[in-house]
C-alpha positions in Angstrom: 49.9 78.6 133.3 49.3 75.4 135.4 46.0 74.9 133.8 47.5 75.5 130.3 50.2 72.9 131.1 47.5 70.4 132.0 45.6 71.2 128.8 48.7 71.0 126.6 49.8 67.7 128.2 46.3 66.3 127.6 46.3 67.4 124.0 49.6 65.5 123.4 48.6 62.4 125.4 50.9 63.1 128.4 49.5 62.1 131.7 50.4 64.4 134.5 50.8 63.4 138.2 50.4 66.3 140.4 49.0 67.3 143.8 47.6 70.1 145.9 49.8 71.3 148.7 48.2 73.3 151.5 49.0 74.6 155.0 51.3 77.4 154.1 51.6 80.1 156.7 49.6 83.1 155.5 47.5 81.2 153.0 44.0 82.5 152.4 40.9 80.2 152.7 39.3 82.2 149.8 42.0 80.9 147.4 41.1 77.3 148.2 37.3 78.1 148.0 37.9 79.5 144.5 39.9 76.3 143.7 36.9 74.2 144.8 34.6 76.2 142.5 37.1 75.9 139.6 37.6 72.1 139.7 34.3 71.1 137.9 35.4 73.2 135.0 38.6 71.3 134.8 37.1 67.8 134.9 38.4 67.0 131.4 42.0 67.4 132.5 44.1 65.1 134.7 43.0 65.5 138.3 45.3 65.9 141.3 46.5 62.6 142.7 46.0 63.9 146.3 46.3 66.8 148.6 49.0 67.1 151.2 49.7 69.4 154.1 53.1 70.9 153.9 55.9 69.4 155.9 58.5 71.4 157.6 61.9 69.8 156.6 65.3 70.5 158.2 67.3 73.0 156.1 64.1 74.4 154.4 63.1 78.1 154.7 60.1 77.1 156.9 62.5 75.4 159.3 65.3 77.9 159.4 63.1 80.9 159.5 60.0 79.4 161.2 59.6 82.5 163.5 59.6 84.9 160.6 57.2 82.7 158.6 54.6 82.8 161.4 55.4 79.3 162.7 55.9 78.9 166.5 57.9 76.1 168.0 58.9 73.3 165.7 59.1 69.7 167.0 60.2 66.5 165.3 57.5 64.1 163.9 56.4 61.9 166.8 57.4 58.8 164.9 61.0 59.6 165.5 60.6 58.6 169.2 59.9 55.1 168.0 63.0 55.0 165.8 65.6 56.2 168.3 66.5 55.3 171.9 65.5 57.8 174.6 69.1 58.9 174.9 69.0 60.4 171.4 67.6 64.0 171.1 65.3 63.7 168.1 65.7 67.5 167.5 69.3 66.7 166.4 68.5 63.8 164.0 65.0 64.5 162.7 64.4 65.7 159.2 60.6 66.2 159.3 59.0 68.6 161.8 55.6 69.8 162.9 55.1 73.5 163.6 52.8 75.4 165.9 50.8 77.6 163.6 47.4 77.9 161.9 46.0 79.3 158.7 42.5 80.3 157.6 42.2 77.0 155.7 43.5 74.8 158.6 40.9 76.5 160.8 38.1 75.7 158.3 37.3 72.0 158.5 34.3 72.4 156.2 36.4 74.0 153.4 39.0 71.2 153.8 36.3 68.6 153.5 34.9 70.4 150.4 38.3 70.5 148.9 38.8 66.8 149.5 35.3 66.0 148.1 36.0 68.1 144.9 39.2 66.3 144.3 37.5 62.9 144.9 34.7 63.8 142.4 37.3 65.0 139.8 39.2 61.7 140.2 36.0 59.6 140.0 34.9 61.4 136.8 38.4 61.0 135.3 38.4 57.2 136.1 35.0 56.7 134.5 35.0 54.6 131.3 33.8 57.7 129.5 35.7 60.5 131.2 34.6 64.2 130.6 35.7 65.8 127.4 36.1 69.4 126.4 37.3 69.5 122.8 37.4 71.9 119.9 36.4 70.1 116.6 37.2 71.9 113.4 35.2 70.7 110.4 34.5 72.1 107.0 35.7 75.6 107.7 33.7 75.8 111.0 34.2 74.8 114.6 32.2 73.0 117.2 33.0 72.6 120.9 32.3 69.1 122.3 31.6 69.3 126.1 30.7 66.3 128.2 31.7 67.8 131.6 28.9 67.7 134.3 28.8 71.5 134.2 28.2 71.7 130.4 25.0 73.4 129.4 25.2 71.9 125.9 27.1 68.9 124.5 27.7 70.4 121.1 28.2 74.2 120.6 28.8 75.5 117.1 31.0 78.5 117.0 30.7 81.6 114.9 33.8 82.7 113.0 34.3 85.5 115.6 34.0 83.0 118.5 36.4 80.7 116.9 38.9 83.5 116.3 38.7 84.6 119.9 39.1 81.0 121.2 42.3 80.6 119.1 43.6 84.0 120.2 43.1 83.1 123.9 45.0 79.8 123.5 48.0 81.1 125.4 47.6 82.0 129.1 
């Protein structure tokens, strides 16, 4: 559904600002590895602006139930020490916290680097004067797919009537 939203927004000229959030307790590295593999296929859509590790905020489920969510001790962001005098307990005034925990992704520096690189490549392709295109062109009772993504095997692919019907049928996620 998220990819369909990006596709539908692109089709209507709406630019989407979005990001990838990671660092959730219990997340699987395989999900992010699959995301890295998928990104070149999505190069014709708006790329993520960035990727950010989750933040544990006061009053959030990850703060209130940190033990049940696999997070050990939570501590205020270190920057709070510079904001308040030593007499103030930052646990009482902080809103953002760090937590003691790890995930498969957080333990895999190579995968994190690959994810960052895939996002950077997607953003670079999108910023190019001729960004990638994946478009269905309907002409004279037939249809052709125009594909200028780096993963494309052909720039122009004529569709049979059956292929076109299938493509239309699969329009909705």
